[in-house]
Steps between C-alpha positions, in 0.01 A plus 500: 500500500631841406428843649233698318627760259306745292141412420516120523144407589507135392551243772509127526209389715573208730165412660630222722287221637297722734375717213331200345367359828458666841557858377337473157269794581800735500601417143221684310543807720876498448467465124239777472701737720813448294310544173361831631857610577617406150704206625511184291525177700609206285449173685808278489444208265545169679563644846539257788467515876773712654562254783374729774258247645733213580784505249726732696464288813547169320794583275666841484654441157173373353317806631757731339472306175120524496503876549792555260315302235223761507751783475654327199157458339451876526840557342415264212178696444695826480371625835752687714281538809254276683199589711411242766190598701563229761751607766634144540552463124670839482727399787598171331573676168720763667683245718563270206635787294725605788627145558572447132692823449689480828601134475646470148608138542133404527389700195556228242328235711201728566482591131483131404245424773283794394473386139303189588127534440329437830 
């Protein structure tokens, strides 16, 4: 994810599991609000769970791989920034990005792990 510059109003939208289940009522409101602000939210194609529910407790590396996979999907779709309405999903995405960039020896392994379709 890159810092916003200029008038970039196109974001990758990572709904996360809660946006399609327990918090599904928030999704239409979020989409309408962003449309009214002139913000385009492009849902990530093929997104997967970020690992916030049990992945990070079960296996730290798996949890980082799950979240990094979604970041890579955004990159492949030409999206520089991601919106994640769920605080847990946002946290996993940020932590995974931090871990990947601050532990270079794990980058190649995480990249390979993230490419698998889950």
